[in-house]
C-alpha positions as semicolon CSV with decimal commas, in nm:
position;residue;x (nm);y (nm);z (nm)
1;X;21,059;2,197;14,244
2;X;20,878;2,415;14,496
3;X;20,561;2,218;14,531
4;X;20,757;1,896;14,541
5;X;20,959;2,022;14,822
6;X;20,654;2,164;14,979
7;X;20,500;1,807;14,938
8;X;20,817;1,640;15,081
9;X;20,833;1,873;15,397
10;X;20,458;1,792;15,494
11;X;20,510;1,442;15,427
12;X;20,793;1,459;15,683
13;X;20,616;1,660;15,932
14;X;20,304;1,427;15,929
15;X;20,504;1,100;16,000
16;X;20,680;1,326;16,280
17;X;20,363;1,390;16,460
18;X;20,137;1,081;16,410
19;X;20,146;0,886;16,750
20;X;20,398;0,597;16,737
21;X;20,120;0,327;16,787
22;X;19,974;0,422;16,459
23;X;19,960;0,132;16,228
24;X;20,123;0,300;15,936
25;X;20,148;-0,014;15,730
26;X;19,827;-0,144;15,836
27;X;19,514;-0,151;15,612
28;X;19,280;0,146;15,612
29;X;19,452;0,371;15,838
30;X;19,794;0,358;15,620
31;X;19,573;0,456;15,314
32;X;19,398;0,733;15,495
33;X;19,699;0,885;15,581
34;X;19,811;0,883;15,213
35;X;19,467;1,050;15,129
36;X;19,531;1,297;15,400
37;X;19,848;1,429;15,182
38;X;19,672;1,377;14,859
39;X;19,658;1,688;14,649
40;X;19,460;1,508;14,374
41;X;19,124;1,546;14,588
42;X;19,146;1,922;14,536
43;X;18,982;2,031;14,202
44;X;19,310;2,205;14,089
45;X;19,522;1,970;14,251
46;X;19,677;2,236;14,478
47;X;19,574;2,144;14,827
48;X;19,513;1,837;15,065
49;X;19,362;1,803;15,395
50;X;19,706;1,848;15,571
51;X;19,721;2,229;15,391
52;X;19,453;2,337;15,642
53;X;19,522;2,081;15,917
54;X;19,880;2,117;15,957
55;X;20,039;1,872;16,175
56;X;20,287;2,084;16,299
57;X;20,007;2,286;16,459
58;X;19,829;2,000;16,599
59;X;19,640;1,939;16,282
60;X;19,478;2,293;16,299
61;X;19,567;2,613;16,071
62;X;19,772;2,937;16,170
63;X;19,487;3,140;15,968
64;X;19,163;3,272;16,120
65;X;19,032;3,130;15,768
66;X;19,215;2,876;15,566
67;X;19,248;2,931;15,201
68;X;19,096;2,660;14,957
69;X;19,111;2,639;14,602
70;X;19,118;2,953;14,386
71;X;19,242;3,157;14,698
72;X;18,900;3,143;14,845
73;X;18,861;3,167;15,262
74;X;18,696;2,903;15,410
75;X;18,362;3,035;15,598
76;X;18,511;2,946;15,953
77;X;18,834;2,859;16,130
78;X;18,968;2,536;16,067
79;X;18,962;2,301;16,400
80;X;19,210;2,038;16,494
81;X;19,131;1,671;16,404
82;X;19,318;1,529;16,692
83;X;19,111;1,351;16,966
84;X;18,804;1,295;16,715
85;X;18,788;0,923;16,774
86;X;18,503;0,968;17,040
87;X;18,341;1,249;16,923
88;X;17,963;1,215;16,813
89;X;17,932;1,503;16,609
90;X;18,146;1,742;16,391
91;X;18,195;2,070;16,252
92;X;18,120;2,387;16,424
93;X;17,760;2,374;16,354
94;X;17,735;1,987;16,393
95;X;17,626;1,907;16,024
96;X;17,818;1,599;16,030
97;X;17,717;1,293;16,248
98;X;18,014;1,047;16,194
99;X;18,385;1,124;16,113
100;X;18,340;0,935;15,791
101;X;18,086;1,164;15,666
102;X;18,266;1,484;15,778
103;X;18,598;1,352;15,608
104;X;18,448;1,377;15,248
105;X;18,280;1,737;15,308
106;X;18,582;1,929;15,248
107;X;18,675;1,733;14,919
108;X;18,321;1,856;14,765
109;X;18,266;2,198;14,931
110;X;18,332;2,467;14,665
111;X;18,548;2,686;14,879
112;X;18,775;2,436;15,012
113;X;18,881;2,159;14,799
114;X;18,578;2,180;14,523
115;X;18,609;1,845;14,393
116;X;18,301;1,620;14,326
117;X;18,332;1,269;14,471
118;X;18,264;1,133;14,157
119;X;18,560;1,300;14,013
120;X;18,770;1,216;14,324
121;X;18,682;0,842;14,289
122;X;18,775;0,855;13,913
123;X;19,102;1,005;13,962
124;X;19,174;0,743;14,237
125;X;19,052;0,441;14,009
126;X;19,288;0,595;13,749
127;X;19,618;0,528;13,961
128;X;19,710;0,152;13,996
129;X;19,883;0,200;14,326
130;X;19,572;0,338;14,478
131;X;19,348;0,066;14,323
132;X;19,603;-0,202;14,496
133;X;19,593;-0,025;14,824
134;X;19,188;0,016;14,843
135;X;19,182;-0,366;14,740
136;X;19,413;-0,451;15,023
137;X;19,235;-0,240;15,272
138;X;18,868;-0,282;15,183
139;X;18,861;-0,573;14,905
140;X;18,732;-0,316;14,651
141;X;18,813;-0,039;14,411
142;X;18,807;0,332;14,542
143;X;18,439;0,444;14,605
144;X;18,295;0,742;14,801
145;X;18,209;0,533;15,073
146;X;18,562;0,374;15,133
147;X;18,762;0,699;15,067
148;X;18,548;0,843;15,372
149;X;18,621;0,520;15,594
150;X;18,990;0,547;15,503
151;X;19,030;0,926;15,606
152;X;18,819;0,844;15,908
153;X;19,048;0,539;15,999
154;X;19,366;0,766;15,986
155;X;19,206;1,031;16,183
156;X;19,101;0,799;16,466
157;X;19,484;0,705;16,494
158;X;19,521;1,077;16,618
159;X;19,474;1,066;16,973
160;X;19,683;1,225;17,229
161;X;19,737;1,140;17,620
162;X;20,080;1,273;17,687
163;X;20,027;1,632;17,797
164;X;20,197;1,775;18,132
165;X;19,841;1,715;18,287
166;X;19,798;1,362;18,185
167;X;20,150;1,285;18,305
168;X;20,065;1,471;18,632
169;X;19,727;1,307;18,675
170;X;19,895;0,953;18,598
171;X;20,204;0,969;18,834
172;X;20,417;0,908;18,515
173;X;20,740;1,023;18,697
174;X;20,834;1,325;18,877
175;X;20,586;1,569;18,695
176;X;20,420;1,844;18,896
177;X;20,221;2,157;18,817
178;X;20,362;2,500;18,893
179;X;20,191;2,705;19,134
180;X;20,004;2,918;18,849
181;X;19,911;2,589;18,675
182;X;19,745;2,440;19,003
183;X;19,560;2,783;19,059
184;X;19,468;2,773;18,715
185;X;19,336;2,403;18,736
186;X;19,131;2,471;19,048
187;X;18,988;2,791;18,863
188;X;18,891;2,568;18,558
189;X;18,709;2,298;18,775
190;X;18,550;2,558;19,029
191;X;18,249;2,781;19,014
192;X;18,415;3,097;18,944
193;X;18,558;3,074;18,606
194;X;18,277;2,798;18,510
195;X;18,521;2,634;18,231
196;X;18,430;2,282;18,348
197;X;18,052;2,340;18,273
198;X;18,125;2,319;17,914
199;X;18,470;2,158;17,883
200;X;18,433;1,839;18,123
201;X;18,514;1,528;17,961
202;X;18,859;1,375;17,925
203;X;18,898;1,590;17,597
204;X;18,778;1,889;17,756
205;X;18,459;1,906;17,569
206;X;18,093;1,812;17,619
207;X;17,992;1,801;17,254
208;X;17,739;2,055;17,321
209;X;17,628;2,366;17,143
210;X;17,672;2,703;17,315
211;X;17,593;3,065;17,263
212;X;17,908;3,229;17,410
213;X;17,814;3,578;17,301
214;X;17,991;3,586;16,958
215;X;17,645;3,654;16,757
216;X;17,489;3,992;16,723
217;X;17,325;3,942;16,395
218;X;17,515;4,248;16,261
219;X;17,909;4,236;16,271
220;X;17,877;3,887;16,390
221;X;17,619;3,730;16,178
222;X;17,714;3,356;16,170
223;X;17,398;3,182;16,321
224;X;17,596;2,868;16,383
225;X;17,365;2,576;16,464
226;X;17,050;2,747;16,383
227;X;17,150;2,709;16,023
228;X;17,119;2,322;16,043
229;X;16,844;2,313;16,293
230;X;16,623;2,637;16,229
231;X;16,543;2,614;16,595
232;X;16,545;2,974;16,764
233;X;16,705;2,850;17,054
234;X;17,009;2,760;16,873
235;X;17,073;3,093;16,725
236;X;17,426;3,193;16,746
237;X;17,533;2,852;16,898
238;X;17,838;2,658;16,800
239;X;17,985;2,337;16,903
240;X;18,222;2,343;17,225
241;X;18,574;2,225;17,116
242;X;18,794;2,025;17,303
243;X;19,071;2,199;17,472
244;X;19,337;1,930;17,420
245;X;19,647;2,076;17,258
246;X;19,470;2,427;17,269
247;X;19,787;2,620;17,301
248;X;19,912;2,508;16,967
249;X;19,585;2,553;16,765
250;X;19,579;2,952;16,778
251;X;19,376;3,160;16,621
252;X;19,040;3,071;16,841
253;X;18,674;3,069;16,810
254;X;18,469;2,961;16,495
255;X;18,577;3,284;16,328
256;X;18,949;3,274;16,434
257;X;18,888;3,647;16,578
258;X;19,111;3,569;16,906
259;X;19,484;3,537;16,841
260;X;19,584;3,427;17,176
261;X;19,458;3,232;17,483
262;X;19,497;3,561;17,660
263;X;19,233;3,703;17,444
264;X;18,998;3,417;17,469
265;X;19,006;3,423;17,867
266;X;18,963;3,799;17,872
267;X;18,639;3,763;17,648
268;X;18,478;3,521;17,863
269;X;18,556;3,717;18,199
270;X;18,322;3,990;18,032
271;X;18,185;3,892;17,687
272;X;17,983;4,234;17,675
273;X;18,305;4,435;17,669
274;X;18,386;4,290;17,313
275;X;18,030;4,218;17,218
276;X;17,779;4,485;17,304
277;X;17,460;4,342;17,244
278;X;17,486;3,957;17,199
279;X;17,167;3,770;17,080
280;X;17,086;3,447;17,293
281;X;17,393;3,445;17,499
282;X;17,413;3,139;17,740
283;X;17,300;3,223;18,095
284;X;17,584;3,112;18,232
285;X;17,774;3,419;18,072
286;X;17,519;3,654;18,143
287;X;17,710;3,862;18,410
288;X;18,104;3,910;18,406
289;X;18,312;3,635;18,587
290;X;18,500;3,883;18,772
291;X;18,832;3,719;18,716
292;X;19,130;3,917;18,826
293;X;19,434;3,966;18,584
294;X;19,631;3,709;18,791
295;X;19,325;3,452;18,780
296;X;19,326;3,481;18,407
297;X;19,692;3,426;18,370
298;X;19,655;3,124;18,611
299;X;19,399;2,991;18,368
300;X;19,604;3,048;18,053
301;X;19,889;2,857;18,216
302;X;19,683;2,560;18,319
303;X;19,555;2,531;17,935
304;X;19,915;2,518;17,868
305;X;19,927;2,194;18,048
306;X;19,700;2,025;17,808
307;X;19,943;2,048;17,528
308;X;20,084;1,686;17,402
309;X;20,443;1,676;17,428
310;X;20,456;1,609;17,054
311;X;20,297;1,970;16,975
312;X;20,449;2,168;17,261
313;X;20,651;2,465;17,165
């Protein structure tokens, strides 16, 4: 009964946080939404995609590292799956080049859902309602490819454009930024804070890989993008995340080491105060930014304006 109540709660939350324009009864996206909640896609049927990408937290997790099957922690912090439709590369290290490819990887990963895709396909084919839904959406029975297509179709509906900043920019009613938020906005796009150097698209990411100083080869030994490319220049680099809804997706960074946005901004202000000897740190962070306490607070205030109204708390 406890597990059933938990599933019902997750379903209700997912429905509440999916955009109103989502075609829930329309083909692949509706099927993908169902699969996103499906515990049968984990080896022991204990977790689903929504277990780590929690709707009430902007489809991210509240733990530094999520817990997969058998109580195993993931290697890196769970990012949000919101606003992925226009992204061209996925995961902190960029190992997936499409949302369809990315959607399948957690199912097989031994520390996440731990289920071979062949078994996932067999499980879905054994359920008449899923066979019917796949035939309706794709004209064929479940297979590895259309499982990925369905999950990606659903995730592509999870776009947000109703933050305070969106309404301020669009003139949607009498929405004004506070003095602190406006000061933070100007800092964000200005030369002193350098935020816009990396977070510059409508989703506040350039889809680039940067080393911000969280790699020293010792206590911080995750080499990031280098593990994929084996290029020395990629040592310690990670994909720049989008900042939409960032106030709802704590903790932060690839390892979830910062619990608050205040900690994040303080780190950027002087990375070496946190990591004494970073390796391959980006030149833009070679020297402290010199932000005052007020300026740091203003940046945090501005970042709160990036949260869609569905996720604001």
